[in-house]
C-alpha positions as CSV (number, residue, x, y, z in Angstrom):
1,M,134.3,129.3,17.4
2,R,135.0,128.1,13.8
3,A,132.3,126.4,11.8
4,R,133.3,123.8,9.3
5,T,132.0,123.8,5.8
6,K,132.1,121.1,3.1
7,S,134.7,122.7,0.9
8,G,137.0,124.0,3.6
9,V,137.7,127.2,1.6
10,F,135.0,129.3,3.2
11,V,135.4,129.6,6.9
12,R,132.8,131.3,9.0
13,Y,132.9,132.4,12.5
14,K,129.9,132.1,14.8
15,R,129.5,134.6,17.5
16,F,128.0,133.7,20.8
17,S,127.7,135.9,23.8
18,L,129.1,134.8,27.1
19,L,125.7,134.2,28.6
20,Q,124.7,132.0,25.7
21,T,127.8,129.9,26.0
22,L,127.3,129.4,29.7
23,G,123.7,128.3,29.1
24,M,122.1,131.1,31.0
25,L,120.0,132.4,28.0
26,P,118.6,130.5,25.1
27,A,119.9,131.3,21.7
28,T,116.5,132.3,20.3
29,M,113.5,133.4,22.2
30,E,110.0,132.8,20.8
31,P,106.9,134.6,22.1
32,V,104.6,132.7,24.4
33,A,101.5,131.6,22.5
34,R,98.2,132.7,24.1
35,P,95.2,130.4,23.7
36,S,92.9,131.8,21.0
37,F,89.2,132.4,21.2
38,P,87.4,131.5,18.0
39,P,84.0,133.2,18.1
40,A,82.5,131.0,15.3
41,A,83.4,127.8,17.2
42,A,82.0,129.2,20.4
43,G,78.8,130.1,18.7
44,G,78.6,126.6,17.3
45,V,79.0,125.1,20.7
46,L,76.3,127.4,22.1
47,L,73.9,126.7,19.2
48,G,74.5,122.9,19.4
49,V,73.8,122.7,23.1
50,L,70.7,125.0,22.8
51,L,69.2,122.9,19.9
52,A,69.9,119.6,21.7
53,A,68.3,120.8,24.9
54,T,65.3,122.2,23.0
55,V,64.8,118.9,21.2
56,V,65.1,116.9,24.4
57,G,62.7,119.3,26.1
58,G,60.2,118.9,23.3
59,L,60.4,115.1,23.5
60,I,59.8,115.2,27.3
61,G,57.0,117.7,26.8
62,W,55.4,115.4,24.1
63,A,55.6,112.5,26.5
64,A,54.0,114.7,29.3
65,G,51.3,116.1,27.1
66,S,52.5,119.6,26.1
67,V,55.1,120.0,23.4
68,A,55.1,123.8,23.6
69,V,55.9,123.9,27.3
70,G,58.6,121.2,26.9
71,I,60.2,123.2,24.0
72,L,60.1,126.4,26.2
73,V,61.7,124.7,29.2
74,G,64.2,123.0,27.0
75,A,65.2,126.3,25.4
76,V,65.7,128.0,28.8
77,I,67.8,125.2,30.0
78,G,69.7,125.1,26.7
79,I,70.6,128.8,26.9
80,L,72.1,128.3,30.4
81,G,73.7,125.0,29.4
82,G,75.2,126.6,26.3
83,I,76.7,129.4,28.2
84,G,78.2,126.9,30.6
85,A,79.5,124.7,27.8
86,V,81.2,127.7,26.1
87,Y,82.7,128.8,29.4
88,L,84.1,125.3,30.1
89,R,85.5,125.0,26.5
90,Y,86.9,128.5,26.0
91,G,87.1,129.9,29.5
92,R,90.8,130.6,29.5
93,G,90.7,132.3,26.1
94,L,88.2,135.0,27.2
């Protein structure tokens, strides 16, 4: 197949295989991108959920009369919630 150029002096020929011209194979193949797993972002999600649950637990404990117990319960719930949040956010990248 002849390719046209602006000047017309230089003529190039493009080579195609039979399978490419019939449309069976693409001209270029690119690797399939895998989802990435950024550890720093996952740590940020884990820490954010943990701190939020600890603060909420402390506030509930303050309202109930024992801030220390509220912080402890909030931290335990925050660890489990943080693990769940990281799994939901980055589960396919693991």
